[in-house]
Backbone as a chain_set.jsonl record, in Angstrom:
{"seq": "MDLPLAPLRRILEKTGMRIGKASVEEFGKILEEIITEISTEALHLAQAANRKTVLASDIKTIRKQLR", "coords": {"N": [[118.387, 106.968, 99.776], [118.296, 107.623, 103.217], [118.42, 106.3, 105.629], [120.475, 104.256, 107.676], [121.609, 101.082, 106.632], [122.707, 98.857, 108.015], [121.903, 98.839, 110.848], [119.166, 98.544, 110.416], [119.07, 96.072, 109.117], [119.942, 94.434, 111.244], [117.796, 94.72, 113.024], [115.728, 93.564, 111.514], [116.733, 90.966, 111.249], [116.497, 90.059, 113.829], [113.957, 89.113, 113.957], [114.165, 86.646, 113.021], [114.227, 86.177, 110.351], [115.83, 85.546, 107.227], [117.413, 87.801, 105.172], [117.826, 89.591, 102.17], [120.024, 92.069, 100.653], [118.661, 93.816, 98.892], [116.077, 93.598, 99.854], [116.312, 94.663, 102.424], [116.915, 97.273, 101.728], [114.488, 97.957, 100.506], [112.717, 97.803, 102.688], [113.803, 99.947, 104.089], [113.161, 102.111, 102.391], [110.37, 102.07, 102.596], [110.071, 102.592, 105.333], [111.122, 105.193, 105.437], [109.154, 106.545, 103.976], [106.958, 106.235, 105.692], [107.901, 107.572, 107.975], [108.147, 110.156, 106.939], [105.461, 110.732, 106.353], [104.249, 110.614, 108.932], [105.731, 112.595, 110.281], [105.083, 114.899, 108.817], [102.312, 115.132, 109.288], [102.363, 115.374, 112.078], [103.666, 117.792, 112.324], [101.706, 119.467, 111.257], [99.79, 119.243, 113.291], [101.176, 120.48, 115.409], [101.457, 123.066, 114.378], [98.771, 123.791, 114.191], [98.239, 124.073, 116.837], [99.549, 126.338, 117.377], [102.325, 126.085, 117.78], [105.869, 125.803, 117.341], [107.34, 123.638, 117.751], [107.371, 120.151, 117.45], [105.793, 117.813, 119.434], [106.19, 114.808, 121.419], [103.682, 113.85, 121.977], [102.221, 114.708, 119.772], [103.205, 113.062, 117.753], [102.444, 110.561, 118.757], [99.688, 110.845, 118.632], [99.228, 110.968, 115.854], [100.186, 108.463, 115.151], [98.276, 106.789, 116.35], [96.087, 107.483, 114.792], [96.775, 106.394, 112.35], [96.536, 103.706, 112.66]], "CA": [[117.856, 106.598, 101.077], [119.142, 108.179, 104.266], [118.521, 105.408, 106.787], [121.587, 103.302, 107.58], [121.088, 99.736, 106.397], [123.193, 97.854, 108.97], [120.999, 98.694, 111.996], [117.887, 98.036, 109.928], [119.264, 94.633, 108.894], [119.984, 93.77, 112.558], [116.425, 94.692, 113.541], [114.981, 92.581, 110.738], [117.245, 89.625, 111.542], [116.004, 89.653, 115.148], [112.686, 88.411, 113.765], [114.491, 85.295, 112.603], [114.218, 86.045, 108.9], [117.027, 85.795, 106.427], [116.981, 88.892, 104.31], [118.819, 90.068, 101.219], [120.313, 93.505, 100.653], [117.593, 94.535, 98.203], [114.916, 93.617, 100.75], [116.609, 95.633, 103.484], [116.767, 98.589, 101.105], [113.05, 98.206, 100.301], [112.195, 98.133, 104.016], [114.272, 101.302, 104.387], [112.347, 103.049, 101.618], [109.035, 102.091, 103.197], [110.175, 103.291, 106.619], [111.275, 106.622, 105.171], [107.838, 107.058, 103.589], [106.135, 106.291, 106.898], [108.452, 108.642, 108.81], [107.783, 111.422, 106.302], [104.021, 110.931, 106.538], [103.98, 110.904, 110.341], [106.319, 113.882, 110.661], [104.294, 115.957, 108.19], [101.05, 115.266, 110.022], [102.686, 115.878, 113.417], [103.953, 119.214, 112.152], [100.408, 120.135, 111.111], [99.191, 119.325, 114.63], [101.9, 121.504, 116.167], [101.103, 124.369, 113.817], [97.383, 124.068, 114.569], [98.277, 124.457, 118.242], [100.413, 127.529, 117.427], [103.654, 125.72, 118.283], [106.899, 125.538, 116.336], [107.976, 122.384, 118.138], [106.568, 118.932, 117.435], [105.921, 117.082, 120.69], [105.979, 113.364, 121.35], [102.234, 113.613, 121.96], [101.776, 114.882, 118.38], [103.586, 111.849, 117.03], [101.59, 109.494, 119.264], [98.335, 111.082, 118.101], [99.247, 110.561, 114.447], [100.351, 107.0, 115.116], [96.966, 106.2, 116.652], [95.205, 107.72, 113.641], [97.195, 105.521, 111.243], [96.23, 102.294, 112.936]], "C": [[118.846, 107.065, 102.143], [119.3, 107.268, 105.486], [119.703, 104.453, 106.615], [121.047, 101.87, 107.514], [121.508, 98.725, 107.454], [122.282, 97.733, 110.199], [119.63, 98.146, 111.588], [117.971, 96.531, 109.702], [119.254, 93.887, 110.228], [118.581, 93.665, 113.153], [115.623, 93.606, 112.835], [115.438, 91.158, 111.05], [116.811, 89.141, 112.919], [114.673, 88.92, 115.053], [112.908, 86.976, 113.321], [114.52, 85.116, 111.091], [115.607, 86.232, 108.318], [116.599, 86.81, 105.383], [118.122, 89.376, 103.435], [118.948, 91.585, 101.254], [119.186, 94.304, 100.002], [116.347, 94.633, 99.081], [115.111, 94.603, 101.89], [116.437, 97.045, 102.937], [115.292, 98.942, 100.903], [112.37, 98.535, 101.631], [112.573, 99.564, 104.382], [113.445, 102.354, 103.66], [110.949, 103.192, 102.216], [109.057, 102.853, 104.514], [110.342, 104.79, 106.428], [109.955, 107.261, 104.762], [106.937, 107.23, 104.814], [106.59, 107.441, 107.8], [108.064, 110.006, 108.247], [106.312, 111.737, 106.521], [103.698, 111.33, 107.979], [104.526, 112.275, 110.72], [105.556, 115.051, 110.052], [102.999, 116.206, 108.944], [101.275, 115.805, 111.436], [102.995, 117.37, 113.364], [102.654, 120.007, 112.0], [99.703, 120.278, 112.463], [99.86, 120.425, 115.455], [101.527, 122.9, 115.672], [99.678, 124.767, 114.181], [97.284, 124.517, 116.023], [99.182, 125.683, 118.459], [101.768, 127.249, 118.081], [104.591, 125.533, 117.109], [107.548, 124.181, 116.566], [106.974, 121.237, 118.093], [106.847, 118.178, 118.728], [105.718, 115.584, 120.465], [104.483, 113.05, 121.294], [101.653, 113.812, 120.56], [102.038, 113.615, 117.576], [102.701, 110.682, 117.463], [100.172, 109.621, 118.733], [98.258, 110.614, 116.651], [99.369, 109.043, 114.332], [99.023, 106.299, 115.38], [96.012, 106.348, 115.48], [95.532, 106.788, 112.475], [96.844, 104.061, 111.462], [94.923, 101.887, 112.363]], "O": [[120.06, 106.925, 101.994], [120.219, 107.453, 106.284], [119.908, 103.905, 105.532], [120.136, 101.506, 108.258], [120.739, 97.815, 107.764], [121.916, 96.615, 110.563], [119.014, 97.378, 112.328], [117.049, 95.796, 110.055], [118.632, 92.83, 110.342], [118.223, 92.635, 113.723], [114.925, 92.823, 113.478], [114.616, 90.244, 111.109], [116.76, 87.935, 113.157], [114.302, 88.186, 115.969], [111.969, 86.184, 113.251], [114.806, 84.023, 110.601], [116.436, 86.972, 108.846], [115.533, 86.679, 104.781], [119.247, 89.551, 103.902], [118.102, 92.287, 101.806], [118.8, 95.356, 100.511], [115.644, 95.643, 99.051], [114.173, 95.3, 102.278], [115.878, 97.912, 103.608], [114.892, 100.088, 101.105], [111.541, 99.443, 101.696], [111.754, 100.307, 104.922], [113.072, 103.37, 104.246], [110.417, 104.297, 102.326], [108.17, 103.663, 104.783], [109.766, 105.578, 107.179], [109.665, 108.392, 105.153], [106.245, 108.238, 104.954], [105.767, 108.191, 108.324], [107.693, 110.908, 108.998], [105.954, 112.872, 106.836], [102.953, 112.283, 108.209], [103.851, 113.038, 111.411], [105.396, 116.087, 110.697], [102.633, 117.352, 109.206], [100.477, 116.597, 111.936], [102.622, 118.119, 114.267], [102.524, 121.098, 112.555], [99.094, 121.31, 112.745], [99.181, 121.208, 116.119], [101.308, 123.808, 116.474], [99.404, 125.937, 114.448], [96.366, 125.248, 116.397], [99.532, 126.012, 119.593], [102.287, 128.07, 118.837], [104.17, 125.153, 116.017], [108.221, 123.644, 115.686], [105.87, 121.338, 118.63], [108.003, 117.934, 119.075], [105.153, 115.159, 119.457], [104.07, 112.094, 120.638], [100.683, 113.144, 120.201], [101.184, 113.161, 116.814], [102.258, 109.898, 116.624], [99.529, 108.619, 118.42], [97.308, 109.929, 116.273], [98.712, 108.425, 113.494], [98.688, 105.325, 114.707], [95.22, 105.448, 115.201], [94.645, 106.436, 111.698], [96.861, 103.271, 110.519], [94.518, 100.733, 112.506]]}, "num_chains": 1, "name": "protein.A"}
């Protein structure tokens, strides 16, 4: 896993939950999967528009589709 756990733990603790290391790691794995899915789809949108650069609007479009 490439996401740093300490910032993720702080985010999760802001919700008021107590969370163990294994749970933080599992959240990290899930977030990496989501990030990979969104970035892949955003890249497809950019390529379909003949762009090499993914724009924030591409990411927002994919996010809306996932809801």
